[in-house]
MOPAC internal coordinates of N, CA, C and O (Angstrom, degrees):
PM7 1SCF
backbone

  N    0.0000 0     0.00 0     0.00 0    0    0    0
  C    1.5215 1     0.00 0     0.00 0    1    0    0
  C    1.5630 1   108.74 1     0.00 0    2    1    0
  O    1.2310 1   120.98 1   145.51 1    3    2    1
  N    1.3301 1   115.72 1   -34.49 1    3    2    1
  C    1.4906 1   117.27 1  -177.04 1    5    3    2
  C    1.5477 1   110.60 1   -66.53 1    6    5    3
  O    1.2310 1   119.09 1   142.65 1    7    6    5
  N    1.2602 1   119.34 1   -37.35 1    7    6    5
  C    1.4261 1   122.61 1  -178.87 1    9    7    6
  C    1.4951 1   109.63 1   -67.28 1   10    9    7
  O    1.2310 1   118.00 1   143.75 1   11   10    9
  N    1.3408 1   121.41 1   -36.25 1   11   10    9
  C    1.4190 1   124.52 1  -179.70 1   13   11   10
  C    1.5161 1   110.87 1   -64.18 1   14   13   11
  O    1.2310 1   120.69 1   138.62 1   15   14   13
  N    1.3100 1   116.29 1   -41.38 1   15   14   13
  C    1.5365 1   119.70 1   175.22 1   17   15   14
  C    1.5285 1   110.83 1   -68.25 1   18   17   15
  O    1.2310 1   118.49 1   145.70 1   19   18   17
  N    1.3004 1   120.49 1   -34.30 1   19   18   17
  C    1.4258 1   122.71 1   177.22 1   21   19   18
  C    1.4908 1   109.63 1   -66.14 1   22   21   19
  O    1.2310 1   119.43 1   133.25 1   23   22   21
  N    1.2305 1   118.68 1   -46.75 1   23   22   21
  C    1.4465 1   124.76 1  -177.18 1   25   23   22
  C    1.5738 1   110.17 1   -65.63 1   26   25   23
  O    1.2310 1   120.94 1   137.62 1   27   26   25
  N    1.3591 1   115.81 1   -42.38 1   27   26   25
  C    1.4719 1   121.53 1   175.11 1   29   27   26
  C    1.5334 1   111.10 1   -62.46 1   30   29   27
  O    1.2310 1   122.15 1   134.25 1   31   30   29
  N    1.3423 1   113.49 1   -45.75 1   31   30   29
  C    1.5509 1   115.01 1   178.16 1   33   31   30
  C    1.4759 1   113.09 1   -63.75 1   34   33   31
  O    1.2310 1   120.26 1   136.68 1   35   34   33
  N    1.3577 1   117.11 1   -43.32 1   35   34   33
  C    1.4656 1   119.99 1   177.97 1   37   35   34
  C    1.5220 1   112.37 1   -60.51 1   38   37   35
  O    1.2310 1   119.98 1   143.53 1   39   38   37
  N    1.3034 1   117.64 1   -36.47 1   39   38   37
  C    1.5171 1   121.56 1  -177.53 1   41   39   38
  C    1.5690 1   106.71 1   -71.25 1   42   41   39
  O    1.2310 1   119.81 1   139.38 1   43   42   41
  N    1.3285 1   117.96 1   -40.62 1   43   42   41
  C    1.4695 1   121.78 1   179.28 1   45   43   42
  C    1.5129 1   112.21 1   -65.18 1   46   45   43
  O    1.2310 1   122.18 1   136.18 1   47   46   45
  N    1.4348 1   113.42 1   -43.82 1   47   46   45
  C    1.4225 1   118.60 1   177.68 1   49   47   46
  C    1.5165 1   111.26 1   -61.92 1   50   49   47
  O    1.2310 1   120.10 1   139.30 1   51   50   49
  N    1.3531 1   117.41 1   -40.70 1   51   50   49
  C    1.4275 1   122.32 1   179.05 1   53   51   50
  C    1.5710 1   110.68 1   -63.49 1   54   53   51
  O    1.2310 1   121.60 1   134.12 1   55   54   53
  N    1.2909 1   114.53 1   -45.88 1   55   54   53
  C    1.5213 1   119.12 1   175.92 1   57   55   54
  C    1.5605 1   111.84 1   -56.67 1   58   57   55
  O    1.2310 1   122.54 1   137.06 1   59   58   57
  N    1.3232 1   112.75 1   -42.94 1   59   58   57
  C    1.5001 1   119.37 1  -178.98 1   61   59   58
  C    1.5637 1   108.87 1   -65.80 1   62   61   59
  O    1.2310 1   120.54 1   140.69 1   63   62   61
  N    1.3153 1   116.57 1   -39.31 1   63   62   61
  C    1.4712 1   117.85 1   176.99 1   65   63   62
  C    1.4432 1   112.79 1   -66.86 1   66   65   63
  O    1.2310 1   118.79 1   144.37 1   67   66   65
  N    1.3125 1   119.92 1   -35.63 1   67   66   65
  C    1.4748 1   123.44 1   173.67 1   69   67   66
  C    1.5613 1   112.22 1   -59.77 1   70   69   67
  O    1.2310 1   121.08 1   136.44 1   71   70   69
  N    1.2987 1   115.53 1   -43.56 1   71   70   69
  C    1.4785 1   119.77 1   175.72 1   73   71   70
  C    1.5689 1   108.73 1   -64.58 1   74   73   71
  O    1.2310 1   118.07 1   138.84 1   75   74   73
  N    1.2712 1   121.28 1   -41.16 1   75   74   73
  C    1.4635 1   121.10 1   177.11 1   77   75   74
  C    1.5137 1   114.02 1   -64.25 1   78   77   75
  O    1.2310 1   121.93 1   144.97 1   79   78   77
  N    1.4113 1   113.91 1   -35.03 1   79   78   77
  C    1.4583 1   118.49 1   174.37 1   81   79   78
  C    1.5620 1   111.74 1   -66.46 1   82   81   79
  O    1.2310 1   121.42 1   141.32 1   83   82   81
  N    1.3552 1   114.89 1   -38.68 1   83   82   81
  C    1.4048 1   120.08 1  -177.75 1   85   83   82
  C    1.6087 1   108.96 1   -68.82 1   86   85   83
  O    1.2310 1   122.18 1   148.97 1   87   86   85
  N    1.3039 1   113.43 1   -31.03 1   87   86   85
  C    1.5172 1   120.12 1   177.64 1   89   87   86
  C    1.4707 1   106.67 1   -64.43 1   90   89   87
  O    1.2310 1   118.85 1   133.37 1   91   90   89
  N    1.3382 1   119.80 1   -46.63 1   91   90   89
  C    1.4670 1   122.98 1   179.80 1   93   91   90
  C    1.5670 1   111.53 1   -65.29 1   94   93   91
  O    1.2310 1   121.93 1   145.10 1   95   94   93
  N    1.2859 1   113.91 1   -34.90 1   95   94   93
  C    1.5449 1   114.05 1   176.40 1   97   95   94
  C    1.4768 1   110.98 1   -70.30 1   98   97   95
  O    1.2310 1   120.34 1   145.72 1   99   98   97
  N    1.3856 1   116.96 1   -34.28 1   99   98   97
  C    1.4281 1   119.74 1   179.49 1  101   99   98
  C    1.5495 1   110.69 1   -68.35 1  102  101   99
  O    1.2310 1   119.15 1   148.38 1  103  102  101
  N    1.2948 1   119.23 1   -31.62 1  103  102  101
  C    1.3873 1   120.58 1   178.10 1  105  103  102
  C    1.5679 1   112.10 1   -66.93 1  106  105  103
  O    1.2310 1   121.80 1   148.87 1  107  106  105
  N    1.3379 1   114.17 1   -31.13 1  107  106  105
  C    1.4882 1   118.31 1   179.47 1  109  107  106
  C    1.5101 1   111.73 1   -82.76 1  110  109  107
  O    1.2310 1   120.00 1   148.58 1  111  110  109
  N    1.3049 1   117.61 1   -31.42 1  111  110  109
  C    1.5132 1   121.06 1  -167.96 1  113  111  110
  C    1.6214 1   111.60 1   -95.18 1  114  113  111
  O    1.2310 1   120.56 1   156.89 1  115  114  113
  N    1.3170 1   116.54 1   -23.11 1  115  114  113
  C    1.5145 1   113.24 1  -173.77 1  117  115  114
  C    1.5335 1   111.23 1   -76.40 1  118  117  115
  O    1.2310 1   121.19 1   -30.19 1  119  118  117
  N    1.3264 1   115.33 1   149.81 1  119  118  117
  C    1.4820 1   121.73 1  -169.60 1  121  119  118
  C    1.5591 1   117.47 1   -73.33 1  122  121  119
  O    1.2310 1   120.34 1   152.31 1  123  122  121
  N    1.4036 1   116.96 1   -27.69 1  123  122  121
  C    1.4306 1   115.23 1  -176.85 1  125  123  122
  C    1.4846 1   108.67 1  -144.01 1  126  125  123
  O    1.2310 1   121.39 1    -3.15 1  127  126  125
  N    1.3053 1   114.95 1   176.85 1  127  126  125
  C    1.4765 1   123.30 1  -176.69 1  129  127  126
  C    1.4417 1   115.06 1   -56.94 1  130  129  127
  O    1.2310 1   119.38 1   134.99 1  131  130  129
  N    1.3263 1   118.80 1   -45.01 1  131  130  129
  C    1.4410 1   124.76 1  -177.10 1  133  131  130
  C    1.5545 1   113.05 1   -68.34 1  134  133  131
  O    1.2310 1   117.57 1   142.28 1  135  134  133
  N    1.2419 1   122.24 1   -37.72 1  135  134  133
  C    1.4105 1   122.04 1   177.13 1  137  135  134
  C    1.5146 1   111.94 1   -79.59 1  138  137  135
  O    1.2310 1   119.95 1   154.09 1  139  138  137
  N    1.3388 1   117.71 1   -25.91 1  139  138  137
  C    1.4634 1   119.33 1   168.99 1  141  139  138
  C    1.5133 1   112.85 1   -63.18 1  142  141  139
  O    1.2310 1   120.52 1   138.83 1  143  142  141
  N    1.3409 1   116.61 1   -41.17 1  143  142  141
  C    1.4230 1   122.80 1  -179.58 1  145  143  142
  C    1.5352 1   107.68 1   -61.00 1  146  145  143
  O    1.2310 1   121.25 1   130.50 1  147  146  145
  N    1.2602 1   115.22 1   -49.50 1  147  146  145
  C    1.4071 1   119.48 1  -177.11 1  149  147  146
  C    1.5938 1   112.36 1   -62.97 1  150  149  147
  O    1.2310 1   120.50 1   132.90 1  151  150  149
  N    1.2723 1   116.65 1   -47.10 1  151  150  149
  C    1.5147 1   121.51 1   178.70 1  153  151  150
  C    1.5521 1   108.96 1   -60.54 1  154  153  151
  O    1.2310 1   121.74 1   136.65 1  155  154  153
  N    1.2696 1   114.28 1   -43.35 1  155  154  153
  C    1.4947 1   116.96 1  -176.47 1  157  155  154
  C    1.5611 1   110.77 1   -70.63 1  158  157  155
  O    1.2310 1   120.73 1   138.39 1  159  158  157
  N    1.3008 1   116.21 1   -41.61 1  159  158  157
  C    1.4623 1   119.08 1  -176.90 1  161  159  158
  C    1.5151 1   113.30 1   -68.83 1  162  161  159
  O    1.2310 1   122.41 1   127.84 1  163  162  161
  N    1.3242 1   113.00 1   -52.16 1  163  162  161
  C    1.5259 1   113.16 1  -174.68 1  165  163  162
  C    1.4730 1   113.48 1   -65.41 1  166  165  163
  O    1.2310 1   120.31 1   135.52 1  167  166  165
  N    1.3355 1   117.00 1   -44.48 1  167  166  165
  C    1.4733 1   120.58 1  -176.64 1  169  167  166
  C    1.5353 1   109.39 1   -73.93 1  170  169  167
  O    1.2310 1   118.68 1   142.97 1  171  170  169
  N    1.2519 1   120.11 1   -37.03 1  171  170  169
  C    1.4616 1   118.28 1   179.31 1  173  171  170
  C    1.4631 1   113.35 1   -73.91 1  174  173  171
  O    1.2310 1   120.67 1   147.31 1  175  174  173
  N    1.2858 1   116.32 1   -32.69 1  175  174  173
  C    1.4886 1   116.62 1   174.94 1  177  175  174
  C    1.5521 1   111.59 1   -66.31 1  178  177  175
  O    1.2310 1   119.50 1   135.74 1  179  178  177
  N    1.2772 1   118.56 1   -44.26 1  179  178  177
  C    1.4500 1   122.30 1   175.70 1  181  179  178
  C    1.5443 1   113.04 1   -63.37 1  182  181  179
  O    1.2310 1   121.75 1   136.58 1  183  182  181
  N    1.3474 1   114.25 1   -43.42 1  183  182  181
  C    1.4405 1   118.04 1   179.22 1  185  183  182
  C    1.4807 1   114.51 1   -64.02 1  186  185  183
  O    1.2310 1   120.19 1   137.38 1  187  186  185
  N    1.3192 1   117.25 1   -42.62 1  187  186  185
  C    1.4973 1   124.83 1   178.11 1  189  187  186
  C    1.5528 1   109.16 1   -63.32 1  190  189  187
  O    1.2310 1   120.60 1   134.62 1  191  190  189
  N    1.3236 1   116.45 1   -45.38 1  191  190  189
  C    1.5116 1   118.51 1   176.90 1  193  191  190
  C    1.4601 1   111.50 1   -60.99 1  194  193  191
  O    1.2310 1   120.18 1   137.45 1  195  194  193
  N    1.2924 1   117.25 1   -42.55 1  195  194  193
  C    1.4788 1   120.35 1  -178.81 1  197  195  194
  C    1.5340 1   112.01 1   -65.19 1  198  197  195
  O    1.2310 1   120.42 1   140.51 1  199  198  197
  N    1.3305 1   116.81 1   -39.49 1  199  198  197
  C    1.4297 1   121.59 1   175.07 1  201  199  198
  C    1.5565 1   111.91 1   -59.78 1  202  201  199
  O    1.2310 1   122.36 1   134.33 1  203  202  201
  N    1.3598 1   113.08 1   -45.67 1  203  202  201
  C    1.4655 1   116.82 1   178.81 1  205  203  202
  C    1.6052 1   112.76 1   -64.78 1  206  205  203
  O    1.2310 1   122.65 1   141.99 1  207  206  205
  N    1.3498 1   112.53 1   -38.01 1  207  206  205
  C    1.5132 1   113.41 1   177.16 1  209  207  206
  C    1.5039 1   111.44 1   -65.44 1  210  209  207
  O    1.2310 1   122.11 1   138.55 1  211  210  209
  N    1.3967 1   113.56 1   -41.45 1  211  210  209
  C    1.5086 1   114.41 1   175.29 1  213  211  210
  C    1.4819 1   113.92 1   -62.48 1  214  213  211
  O    1.2310 1   119.44 1   144.79 1  215  214  213
  N    1.3020 1   118.68 1   -35.21 1  215  214  213
  C    1.5176 1   122.22 1   176.50 1  217  215  214
  C    1.5783 1   109.50 1   -66.16 1  218  217  215
  O    1.2310 1   120.87 1   147.29 1  219  218  217
  N    1.2836 1   115.94 1   -32.71 1  219  218  217
  C    1.4649 1   116.96 1   177.90 1  221  219  218
  C    1.5325 1   111.38 1   -66.67 1  222  221  219
  O    1.2310 1   120.03 1   150.20 1  223  222  221
  N    1.2833 1   117.54 1   -29.80 1  223  222  221
  C    1.5428 1   119.44 1   173.28 1  225  223  222
  C    1.4371 1   107.88 1   -73.78 1  226  225  223
  O    1.2310 1   117.31 1   140.25 1  227  226  225
  N    1.3658 1   122.73 1   -39.75 1  227  226  225
  C    1.4191 1   123.82 1  -172.19 1  229  227  226
  C    1.5413 1   110.48 1   -77.41 1  230  229  227
  O    1.2310 1   119.65 1   143.98 1  231  230  229
  N    1.2931 1   118.28 1   -36.02 1  231  230  229
  C    1.4288 1   123.19 1  -175.46 1  233  231  230
  C    1.5312 1   110.66 1  -128.79 1  234  233  231
  O    1.2310 1   118.39 1  -102.26 1  235  234  233
  N    1.4169 1   120.67 1    77.74 1  235  234  233
  C    1.4398 1   119.95 1  -170.23 1  237  235  234
  C    1.5170 1   114.96 1   -61.51 1  238  237  235
  O    1.2310 1   119.74 1   161.77 1  239  238  237
  N    1.3076 1   118.10 1   -18.23 1  239  238  237
  C    1.4920 1   120.11 1  -178.97 1  241  239  238
  C    1.5898 1   109.58 1   -72.62 1  242  241  239
  O    1.2310 1   119.65 1   165.62 1  243  242  241
  N    1.2748 1   118.28 1   -14.38 1  243  242  241
  C    1.4615 1   119.46 1  -178.66 1  245  243  242
  C    1.5552 1   113.88 1   -96.34 1  246  245  243
  O    1.2310 1   119.68 1  -171.76 1  247  246  245
  N    1.2852 1   118.21 1     8.24 1  247  246  245
  C    1.4782 1   120.85 1  -171.76 1  249  247  246
  C    1.5037 1   112.01 1   -61.00 1  250  249  247
  O    1.2310 1   117.48 1   142.49 1  251  250  249
  N    1.2653 1   122.40 1   -37.51 1  251  250  249
  C    1.4821 1   124.26 1   176.84 1  253  251  250
  C    1.5482 1   111.32 1   -63.36 1  254  253  251
  O    1.2310 1   121.05 1   133.11 1  255  254  253
  N    1.2582 1   115.59 1   -46.89 1  255  254  253
  C    1.4293 1   119.22 1   178.39 1  257  255  254
  C    1.4806 1   114.17 1   -66.67 1  258  257  255
  O    1.2310 1   120.99 1   143.74 1  259  258  257
  N    1.3468 1   115.72 1   -36.26 1  259  258  257
  C    1.4506 1   119.97 1   178.79 1  261  259  258
  C    1.5233 1   112.34 1   -68.42 1  262  261  259
  O    1.2310 1   121.61 1   143.69 1  263  262  261
  N    1.3046 1   114.52 1   -36.31 1  263  262  261
  C    1.4932 1   120.10 1   176.24 1  265  263  262
  C    1.5367 1   111.00 1   -59.95 1  266  265  263
  O    1.2310 1   121.80 1   131.49 1  267  266  265
  N    1.3799 1   114.16 1   -48.51 1  267  266  265
  C    1.4707 1   120.42 1   173.92 1  269  267  266
  C    1.5243 1   114.19 1   -55.64 1  270  269  267
  O    1.2310 1   121.92 1   137.29 1  271  270  269
  N    1.3227 1   113.92 1   -42.71 1  271  270  269
  C    1.5065 1   116.94 1   177.55 1  273  271  270
  C    1.5200 1   111.76 1   -67.93 1  274  273  271
  O    1.2310 1   120.31 1   139.70 1  275  274  273
  N    1.3325 1   117.01 1   -40.30 1  275  274  273
  C    1.5141 1   117.64 1   176.66 1  277  275  274
  C    1.5168 1   109.80 1   -58.85 1  278  277  275
  O    1.2310 1   119.29 1   132.87 1  279  278  277
  N    1.2991 1   118.96 1   -47.13 1  279  278  277
  C    1.4325 1   122.61 1  -177.74 1  281  279  278
  C    1.5716 1   108.07 1   -62.69 1  282  281  279
  O    1.2310 1   119.04 1   139.24 1  283  282  281
  N    1.2617 1   119.44 1   -40.76 1  283  282  281
  C    1.4302 1   123.33 1   179.59 1  285  283  282
  C    1.4804 1   109.26 1   -62.54 1  286  285  283
  O    1.2310 1   117.72 1   136.52 1  287  286  285
  N    1.2994 1   121.94 1   -43.48 1  287  286  285
  C    1.4805 1   125.96 1  -177.93 1  289  287  286
  C    1.4646 1   108.03 1   -70.14 1  290  289  287
  O    1.2310 1   118.32 1   140.27 1  291  290  289
  N    1.3388 1   120.80 1   -39.73 1  291  290  289
  C    1.5052 1   123.58 1  -179.91 1  293  291  290
  C    1.4944 1   111.44 1   -65.82 1  294  293  291
  O    1.2310 1   120.53 1   150.78 1  295  294  293
  N    1.3713 1   116.59 1   -29.22 1  295  294  293
  C    1.4735 1   116.36 1  -178.73 1  297  295  294
  C    1.5173 1   109.98 1   -89.39 1  298  297  295
  O    1.2310 1   119.41 1   138.54 1  299  298  297
  N    1.3145 1   118.73 1   -41.46 1  299  298  297
  C    1.5143 1   119.54 1  -168.84 1  301  299  298
  C    1.5509 1   112.84 1   -85.49 1  302  301  299
  O    1.2310 1   119.35 1   147.21 1  303  302  301
  N    1.2989 1   118.84 1   -32.79 1  303  302  301
  C    1.5020 1   117.56 1  -178.92 1  305  303  302
  C    1.5635 1   112.19 1   -63.42 1  306  305  303
  O    1.2310 1   120.35 1   127.69 1  307  306  305
  N    1.3611 1   116.94 1   -52.31 1  307  306  305
  C    1.4386 1   113.55 1  -179.36 1  309  307  306
  C    1.5260 1   114.77 1   -65.48 1  310  309  307
  O    1.2310 1   119.98 1   142.62 1  311  310  309
  N    1.3753 1   117.65 1   -37.38 1  311  310  309
  C    1.3896 1   119.03 1  -178.90 1  313  311  310
  C    1.5310 1   113.30 1   -67.15 1  314  313  311
  O    1.2310 1   120.88 1   140.47 1  315  314  313
  N    1.3558 1   115.92 1   -39.53 1  315  314  313
  C    1.4747 1   120.03 1   177.18 1  317  315  314
  C    1.5452 1   112.31 1   -63.62 1  318  317  315
  O    1.2310 1   122.04 1   136.44 1  319  318  317
  N    1.3039 1   113.70 1   -43.56 1  319  318  317
  C    1.5321 1   116.75 1   179.22 1  321  319  318
  C    1.5579 1   109.79 1   -65.60 1  322  321  319
  O    1.2310 1   120.52 1   142.00 1  323  322  321
  N    1.3063 1   116.60 1   -38.00 1  323  322  321
  C    1.4457 1   114.91 1   179.92 1  325  323  322
  C    1.5190 1   109.84 1   -68.88 1  326  325  323
  O    1.2310 1   118.03 1   141.95 1  327  326  325
  N    1.2751 1   121.36 1   -38.05 1  327  326  325
  C    1.4440 1   124.32 1   176.97 1  329  327  326
  C    1.5486 1   110.77 1   -61.37 1  330  329  327
  O    1.2310 1   120.80 1   134.42 1  331  330  329
  N    1.3103 1   116.07 1   -45.58 1  331  330  329
  C    1.4433 1   120.33 1   177.97 1  333  331  330
  C    1.5223 1   113.21 1   -62.48 1  334  333  331
  O    1.2310 1   120.92 1   138.47 1  335  334  333
  N    1.3303 1   115.85 1   -41.53 1  335  334  333
  C    1.5015 1   121.79 1   177.69 1  337  335  334
  C    1.5391 1   109.83 1   -63.14 1  338  337  335
  O    1.2310 1   120.27 1   134.10 1  339  338  337
  N    1.3304 1   117.10 1   -45.90 1  339  338  337
  C    1.4304 1   119.46 1   179.08 1  341  339  338
  C    1.4969 1   112.70 1   -63.90 1  342  341  339
  O    1.2310 1   119.09 1   141.97 1  343  342  341
  N    1.3210 1   119.35 1   -38.03 1  343  342  341
  C    1.4475 1   124.90 1   178.42 1  345  343  342
  C    1.5329 1   108.81 1   -66.11 1  346  345  343
  O    1.2310 1   121.69 1   139.91 1  347  346  345
  N    1.2735 1   114.37 1   -40.09 1  347  346  345
  C    1.5044 1   118.94 1  -178.47 1  349  347  346
  C    1.4926 1   110.41 1   -67.47 1  350  349  347
  O    1.2310 1   120.25 1   141.52 1  351  350  349
  N    1.2633 1   117.13 1   -38.48 1  351  350  349
  C    1.4649 1   122.53 1   179.84 1  353  351  350
  C    1.4807 1   111.72 1   -72.48 1  354  353  351
  O    1.2310 1   120.55 1   146.60 1  355  354  353
  N    1.3882 1   116.56 1   -33.40 1  355  354  353
  C    1.4224 1   122.11 1   176.88 1  357  355  354
  C    1.5257 1   111.09 1   -63.76 1  358  357  355
  O    1.2310 1   120.00 1   137.94 1  359  358  357
  N    1.3624 1   117.61 1   -42.06 1  359  358  357
  C    1.4195 1   120.95 1  -178.51 1  361  359  358
  C    1.5218 1   111.14 1   -88.87 1  362  361  359
  O    1.2310 1   121.48 1  -170.83 1  363  362  361
  N    1.3092 1   114.77 1     9.17 1  363  362  361
  C    1.4964 1   121.02 1   167.74 1  365  363  362
  C    1.5663 1   112.58 1    70.12 1  366  365  363
  O    1.2310 1   121.19 1  -139.15 1  367  366  365
  N    1.3014 1   115.34 1    40.85 1  367  366  365
  C    1.5090 1   119.01 1   171.74 1  369  367  366
  C    1.5825 1   103.93 1   -71.25 1  370  369  367
  O    1.2310 1   122.57 1   -52.18 1  371  370  369
  N    1.3166 1   112.68 1   127.82 1  371  370  369
  C    1.4964 1   116.91 1  -171.38 1  373  371  370
  C    1.5979 1   110.02 1   -73.40 1  374  373  371
  O    1.2310 1   123.16 1   -26.66 1  375  374  373
  N    1.2990 1   111.55 1   153.34 1  375  374  373
  C    1.4826 1   121.27 1   174.70 1  377  375  374
  C    1.5024 1   107.84 1   -80.45 1  378  377  375
  O    1.2310 1   120.81 1   -17.15 1  379  378  377
  N    1.3571 1   116.07 1   162.85 1  379  378  377
  C    1.4471 1   118.78 1   176.58 1  381  379  378
  C    1.5520 1   108.08 1   -68.67 1  382  381  379
  O    1.2310 1   121.10 1   -19.01 1  383  382  381
  N    1.3305 1   115.50 1   160.99 1  383  382  381
  C    1.4049 1   119.87 1  -179.53 1  385  383  382
  C    1.5315 1   115.09 1   -67.50 1  386  385  383
  O    1.2310 1   120.91 1   156.32 1  387  386  385
  N    1.3705 1   115.86 1   -23.68 1  387  386  385
  C    1.4145 1   120.11 1   177.45 1  389  387  386
  C    1.4914 1   115.77 1   -84.22 1  390  389  387
  O    1.2310 1   119.43 1   176.97 1  391  390  389
  N    1.3633 1   118.69 1    -3.03 1  391  390  389
  C    1.4990 1   123.60 1   175.71 1  393  391  390
  C    1.4899 1   108.64 1   -69.76 1  394  393  391
  O    1.2310 1   119.78 1   -44.54 1  395  394  393
  N    1.3667 1   118.03 1   135.46 1  395  394  393
  C    1.3891 1   121.80 1  -175.14 1  397  395  394
  C    1.5559 1   112.64 1  -106.83 1  398  397  395
  O    1.2310 1   120.19 1   163.28 1  399  398  397
  N    1.3167 1   117.24 1   -16.72 1  399  398  397
  C    1.4434 1   118.22 1  -172.97 1  401  399  398
  C    1.5297 1   105.41 1  -146.59 1  402  401  399
  O    1.2310 1   121.96 1   -35.53 1  403  402  401
  N    1.4180 1   113.86 1   144.47 1  403  402  401
  C    1.4238 1   121.41 1   172.66 1  405  403  402
  C    1.5587 1   104.47 1  -131.43 1  406  405  403
  O    1.2310 1   121.07 1   -88.98 1  407  406  405
  N    1.4000 1   115.55 1    91.02 1  407  406  405
  C    1.4158 1   118.81 1  -175.61 1  409  407  406
  C    1.5072 1   112.96 1   -69.59 1  410  409  407
  O    1.2310 1   119.07 1   152.80 1  411  410  409
  N    1.2900 1   119.38 1   -27.20 1  411  410  409
  C    1.4529 1   123.41 1   177.43 1  413  411  410
  C    1.5784 1   110.15 1   -65.00 1  414  413  411
  O    1.2310 1   121.92 1   133.25 1  415  414  413
  N    1.3556 1   113.94 1   -46.75 1  415  414  413
  C    1.4564 1   118.89 1   177.05 1  417  415  414
  C    1.5369 1   110.67 1   -64.27 1  418  417  415
  O    1.2310 1   118.83 1   143.09 1  419  418  417
  N    1.2761 1   119.83 1   -36.91 1  419  418  417
  C    1.4593 1   120.74 1   177.41 1  421  419  418
  C    1.4824 1   111.37 1   -65.83 1  422  421  419
  O    1.2310 1   120.22 1   142.54 1  423  422  421
  N    1.3181 1   117.18 1   -37.46 1  423  422  421
  C    1.4633 1   121.64 1   179.47 1  425  423  422
  C    1.5218 1   111.67 1   -71.58 1  426  425  423
  O    1.2310 1   120.19 1   147.40 1  427  426  425
  N    1.3059 1   117.23 1   -32.60 1  427  426  425
  C    1.4505 1   120.47 1   176.57 1  429  427  426
  C    1.5654 1   109.73 1   -70.53 1  430  429  427
  O    1.2310 1   118.52 1   141.05 1  431  430  429
  N    1.3078 1   120.42 1   -38.95 1  431  430  429
  C    1.3657 1   124.42 1   178.67 1  433  431  430
  C    1.5538 1   111.76 1   -68.37 1  434  433  431
  O    1.2310 1   120.13 1   147.03 1  435  434  433
  N    1.3188 1   117.37 1   -32.97 1  435  434  433
  C    1.4314 1   122.08 1   179.56 1  437  435  434
  C    1.5532 1   110.38 1   -71.26 1  438  437  435
  O    1.2310 1   121.75 1   143.47 1  439  438  437
  N    1.3198 1   114.26 1   -36.53 1  439  438  437
  C    1.4945 1   119.03 1  -178.83 1  441  439  438
  C    1.4894 1   108.55 1  -132.06 1  442  441  439
  O    1.2310 1   119.57 1  -104.50 1  443  442  441
  N    1.3884 1   118.43 1    75.50 1  443  442  441
  C    1.4499 1   121.95 1  -173.66 1  445  443  442
  C    1.5345 1   112.71 1   -66.98 1  446  445  443
  O    1.2310 1   119.18 1   147.54 1  447  446  445
  N    1.2910 1   119.17 1   -32.46 1  447  446  445
  C    1.4559 1   119.94 1   179.68 1  449  447  446
  C    1.5699 1   113.76 1   -70.59 1  450  449  447
  O    1.2310 1   121.30 1   148.82 1  451  450  449
  N    1.3004 1   115.12 1   -31.18 1  451  450  449
  C    1.4854 1   121.47 1  -177.99 1  453  451  450
  C    1.4872 1   114.91 1   -59.40 1  454  453  451
  O    1.2310 1   118.78 1   144.55 1  455  454  453
  N    1.2979 1   119.94 1   -35.45 1  455  454  453
  C    1.4324 1   124.96 1  -175.14 1  457  455  454
  C    1.5376 1   112.73 1  -113.78 1  458  457  455
  O    1.2310 1   119.44 1  -166.55 1  459  458  457
  N    1.2789 1   118.67 1    13.45 1  459  458  457
  C    1.4085 1   121.96 1  -171.32 1  461  459  458
  C    1.5853 1   108.56 1   -85.90 1  462  461  459
  O    1.2310 1   122.34 1   -19.14 1  463  462  461
  N    1.3532 1   113.12 1   160.86 1  463  462  461
  C    1.4561 1   116.69 1  -179.71 1  465  463  462
  C    1.5058 1   113.45 1   -66.89 1  466  465  463
  O    1.2310 1   120.25 1   151.01 1  467  466  465
  N    1.3950 1   117.14 1   -28.99 1  467  466  465
  C    1.4409 1   121.10 1   177.94 1  469  467  466
  C    1.5318 1   110.05 1   -64.32 1  470  469  467
  O    1.2310 1   119.96 1   138.63 1  471  470  469
  N    1.3351 1   117.68 1   -41.37 1  471  470  469
  C    1.4753 1   118.36 1  -179.60 1  473  471  470
  C    1.4581 1   110.69 1   -68.80 1  474  473  471
  O    1.2310 1   118.84 1   147.50 1  475  474  473
  N    1.3215 1   119.82 1   -32.50 1  475  474  473
  C    1.5021 1   122.33 1   176.51 1  477  475  474
  C    1.4755 1   108.56 1   -67.09 1  478  477  475
  O    1.2310 1   119.12 1   135.30 1  479  478  477
  N    1.3003 1   119.28 1   -44.70 1  479  478  477
  C    1.4609 1   124.27 1  -179.91 1  481  479  478
  C    1.5009 1   111.98 1   -62.63 1  482  481  479
  O    1.2310 1   120.42 1   142.87 1  483  482  481
  N    1.3712 1   116.81 1   -37.13 1  483  482  481
  C    1.4787 1   120.79 1   179.92 1  485  483  482
  C    1.5135 1   109.88 1   -73.18 1  486  485  483
  O    1.2310 1   118.81 1   152.13 1  487  486  485
  N    1.2904 1   119.88 1   -27.87 1  487  486  485
  C    1.4159 1   124.13 1   172.00 1  489  487  486
  C    1.5282 1   112.71 1   -67.30 1  490  489  487
  O    1.2310 1   122.06 1   136.55 1  491  490  489
  N    1.3329 1   113.65 1   -43.45 1  491  490  489
  C    1.4576 1   119.81 1   179.08 1  493  491  490
  C    1.5403 1   113.97 1   -65.31 1  494  493  491
  O    1.2310 1   120.72 1   148.14 1  495  494  493
  N    1.3150 1   116.24 1   -31.86 1  495  494  493
  C    1.4515 1   121.94 1   178.82 1  497  495  494
  C    1.5077 1   115.41 1   -76.04 1  498  497  495
  O    1.2310 1   119.71 1   165.18 1  499  498  497
  N    1.3378 1   118.16 1   -14.82 1  499  498  497
  C    1.4159 1   121.78 1  -177.23 1  501  499  498
  C    1.5266 1   109.47 1   -76.64 1  502  501  499
  O    1.2310 1   120.10 1   180.00 1  503  502  501

């Protein structure tokens, strides 16, 4: 029974490392900053979680710590990539030429006062 859990854990760790490798390839191959963030975040989040799950099979005593790490990765990776993308959009990092839509730009043009510097300053003064 012990060897089955070791083989299962090793296969899951290997699959997670493949996703991590694909995330690094996505960082090199994608045309602009925004698609690089998406490729890096989604694949690295899945890859890291799979590695942690595989480690749970290999070292059962670490399950509690690995669950905490999985929750931390699930919370912080998407939030940090979202913040980076919003900051990049705010400082006007251009999209790739093949991009067909910019929904955030459309939303800002529809409600210009909502995302303006004046509205942020008025919130800070309250």
